[in-house]
C-alpha positions in Angstrom: 75.7 86.9 109.0 72.0 87.2 108.5 70.0 87.7 105.3 69.2 91.4 106.1 72.9 92.3 106.4 73.7 90.5 103.1 70.9 92.3 101.3 72.1 95.7 102.7 75.7 94.9 101.5 74.5 93.9 98.0 72.4 97.0 97.5 75.2 99.2 98.9 77.6 97.4 96.6 75.4 98.2 93.6 75.2 101.8 94.6 78.9 101.9 95.3 79.7 100.4 91.9 77.6 103.0 90.1 79.1 105.8 92.2 82.6 104.6 91.4 81.7 104.5 87.7 80.3 108.0 87.8 83.5 109.3 89.6 86.0 107.3 87.5 84.5 107.5 84.0 87.6 106.0 82.4 87.0 102.8 84.2 83.2 102.7 84.1 81.6 99.5 82.9 78.2 101.1 82.1 75.2 101.1 84.5 74.6 97.4 84.3 78.3 96.4 84.5 78.9 98.8 87.4 75.9 97.4 89.2 76.9 93.7 88.7 80.5 94.4 89.7 79.2 96.4 92.7 76.9 93.6 93.8 79.8 91.1 93.7 82.1 93.6 95.4 79.5 94.4 98.0 79.0 90.7 98.9 82.8 90.0 99.0 83.7 93.2 100.8 80.9 92.7 103.4 82.0 89.1 104.1 85.7 90.0 104.4 85.1 93.0 106.7 82.5 91.2 108.9 85.0 88.3 109.2 87.9 90.6 110.1 86.0 92.7 112.6 83.6 90.1 114.0 80.4 91.7 112.7 77.5 89.8 111.3 75.2 87.5 113.1 73.7 90.0 115.5 73.4 92.8 113.0 69.7 93.3 113.5 70.0 93.3 117.3 73.1 95.5 117.3 71.3 98.5 116.0 72.3 101.3 113.7 76.1 100.7 114.0 75.8 97.3 112.3 73.7 98.8 109.5 76.2 101.6 108.9 79.0 99.0 108.9 77.2 96.9 106.3 76.5 100.0 104.1 80.1 101.1 104.2 81.7 97.7 103.7 79.3 96.9 100.8 79.8 100.3 99.2 83.5 100.2 99.4 83.6 96.6 98.2 81.5 97.6 95.2 83.8 100.5 94.3 86.9 98.4 94.6 85.7 95.5 92.5 84.2 97.9 89.9 87.6 99.6 89.7 89.6 96.4 89.4 87.4 95.1 86.6 87.4 98.5 84.9 91.2 98.7 85.0 91.5 95.1 83.6 89.0 96.0 80.9 90.9 99.2 80.1 94.2 97.4 79.9 92.8 94.7 77.6 91.2 97.3 75.4 94.5 99.2 75.0 96.4 96.2 73.7 98.0 97.0 70.3 98.6 94.3 67.8 
C-alpha cells in the first residue's frame, strides 16, 4: 500500500462517515464525530479490502481501477464504523436507571 492510496481511503472514509450520518440521522455523531469515525473506518476498511483482494502496492501504476477501489473501500469502511459507533452510542444513551 502506498501513501496516495491511504490518503484516498482516509478522505473517502471521512466523506463516507458524513454521508452515513446524513442518511442515518438517528446514529449521527455530528460532523466532527462522523468525520473521525469515517477516517478510522476508511483506513481499516481500505486495509482489509486491499488485503483480501490483493490491491495496494501498485495502485498508482494500476490506473483508475485502483483509485475507484480505494474510494469505495474507504467510503464503505467509513459508513460502517460510523454506524457501529452510532449504534453503540445510541444504546448507551437509552440506558434507563
